[in-house]
N, C-alpha and C positions, 0 to 999 in steps of 0.2 A: 281434656284438661283436668288436672287434679282438683279435688273438692277442697275448698277452704272451710275447715270445720269451725273457724272462728266467725265466719260470716254466713255462708250458705246454710249450714246445718243449724246454726243458732236461729236464723230467721225463720226456718221451716218448723222448728219445734220450740218457739219462744216460751210456751207455757211451762215447759219442764226442763229445757236446756239439756237434753240428753240425745244420744244417737246410738243406734244399734250397730255394733262393729264386729267384723271378723277379718282374719288374715288368710289369704288363699292364693292358689295358683289358677291360671286360666288357660285352657287349651287354645291353640291357635285356631284361626277361623276355618282353615281347611279341614282340620280334625273334627271340629264341631259340625261342619257341613256334611262330612262323611257319616257321622252318627245321625244327623237330621234326616239324611236320605234313608237310612235304615228304619227310622221311626215314622216315615211318611205314611205308611198304611195305618198305623195306630193313631196318628194325628188326625187323619181323615175319618177314621171309624169312631173315635172316642172324643168328640169335641167337648164333652161334659167334664173331662179331666181338667184340672187346673194346671195347665202346662207352663213351666218356666220359660221365659223368653230365652232364645238361643244366645243372645248377647250377654245374658246373665249367668250362663253355665260356669261353674267354678268348682274347684276341689278345696274344701275348707281344711286349713291346717290348725286353726284355733278360733273358736267362736267365743267372743268376749261378752256378748249380750249387750244390754243397755248400759251405756256409760255416760257420765257427765261429759259434756263437750270438752271441758278443760283437761280431762284425763287423756285425750287422744294425742295432742301434739308431742308429749314426751316419748311416744312410741316411734316417732319418725326417725330420729338419728340412729338409735340402736338397730332398727330394722334395715335402714339403709346400709349400716356397717356390716350387718350379717349378709345381705345380698352381695355386697362388694367382694366378699371373700369366698362365697359359695359358688361352685361351678353349676351350670345347668344340669338338671336331671333328665334322663331319657324315659319318658312315660308314654302310655297309650291308653285308650279307652277300650274296654273289653267286657262282653257279657252284660248281664242285667240282673236285677233282683228287686226286692221290695222290703220295706220295714212295715210290719203289722198289716200287710195287705193294703196299705193306704198310700205309701210313699214309694214311687218308682225311681230307680236309680240305675246308672251304668257303672260298672266296675272300673278299676284302674290297674293296669299292669305295667311291666317294665321294672325300673329301679325302685321297687316298693320299699326296700330297706333304706335306701337313700332318702326316700320321701318321709319315712318314719323318723329318721335322724333329723331332717330339716324341721319337721313339725316339733320335735323335742326342743330344738334350738330356738325356734320361734316362741314356744311356750315359756322357755327360760327367760327370754327377753321380756315377755309380758310380766312374769313374776318379779323380775328385777325392777320393773317400773312400778311395782306396788299395786298392780291391778288384779283384784280377785276375779277368778272365773272358774267355771266347772271344767276341770281337767279330765275330760273323758278319754278313754282309749281311742286312738285314731282308727277309723274304719274307712279307708280311702274309697271315695265314691263321688259321683257327680249326680246331684238330684235333678230329675227330669220333670216330674209331675206329682200332684197329690190328688187323691180321690175324695169325693164328697162322701159324707157318712152314709153307709149302707150301699155304696156303689163301688165295691172293691174288685169286681170281675175284670174291668179294664186294666187295672194295675197288674194283677197276677198274670193275666193273659199276655200283656205286653212284655212283662219280665221274662216269661217263658220264650217269647218270640225273639228276644235279644240274646238268648243263651249262646248262640253260635257266632255272635258278632265279635270281630277282632279288628280294631282300627289300626292305622299306621302308627308308628312310634314318632315322637317329636320331642325336641329339647324344650324344657321350661325356659321361658324368656325372662319373666319378671316376677317379683314378689309383690302382692297387692294388699294394701290396707284399704278395706272397703267399708262404706257406710250403707246401711239398708233402711234408713228411715224414710226414703222417698216412696211415695205411692201407698202409704199405709191406708187401710180401709178395706172395702169389699173387693177391690181389684187386686191384681198381682203386686207383690212387693217389688220395688225398683231398686237395683243396686247401682252404686256409683263409686268409682275410685276416690278415696281421700288422697292417696298418693300411691305410686308404685316405683319399684327400683329394679334395674337390670341385674341379673346374676353375672358377675364379672370374674369369678375365680377360675383358675385353670387346674 
């Protein structure tokens, strides 16, 4: 069920009425299961890593950061319009790597140029809505885990073990507007759709 940012988010962050927001794609369950099987030895060997929940795996197109709750609803109509005219992309999960030996990720292959174009269009929508954000170059990836300080070996080792992984290709189904204010604190951050829209272009 979509998240009502005017009720659920506000009630969960009433002290400052903000929510952390990003726009993303989500691999289908069978593609995530395929990667999870590849990761099983690392999951069993390195329980100290802060593993992202498989249901939260996503490919970020634009990270908007902490926004006032009232800034989110104006994004809905233009993002819905964008999804309505964009055809699905064919993507896959492939290989692995790390950022600064602390963040483990899986790479993305397939129609990467189409993915970059989609990200540019999504970011244009955000700018047209007057929402400032850090427009970093797109580095398509799916974040899997984070290491605790001083414990980087599990990340670099697992990234090397993923080097030969190539998952099946799949069509992107929906464009997701996500809030990540749920579960803040010492535990893992919880993600939840604010809303999502099917890609309907041909």
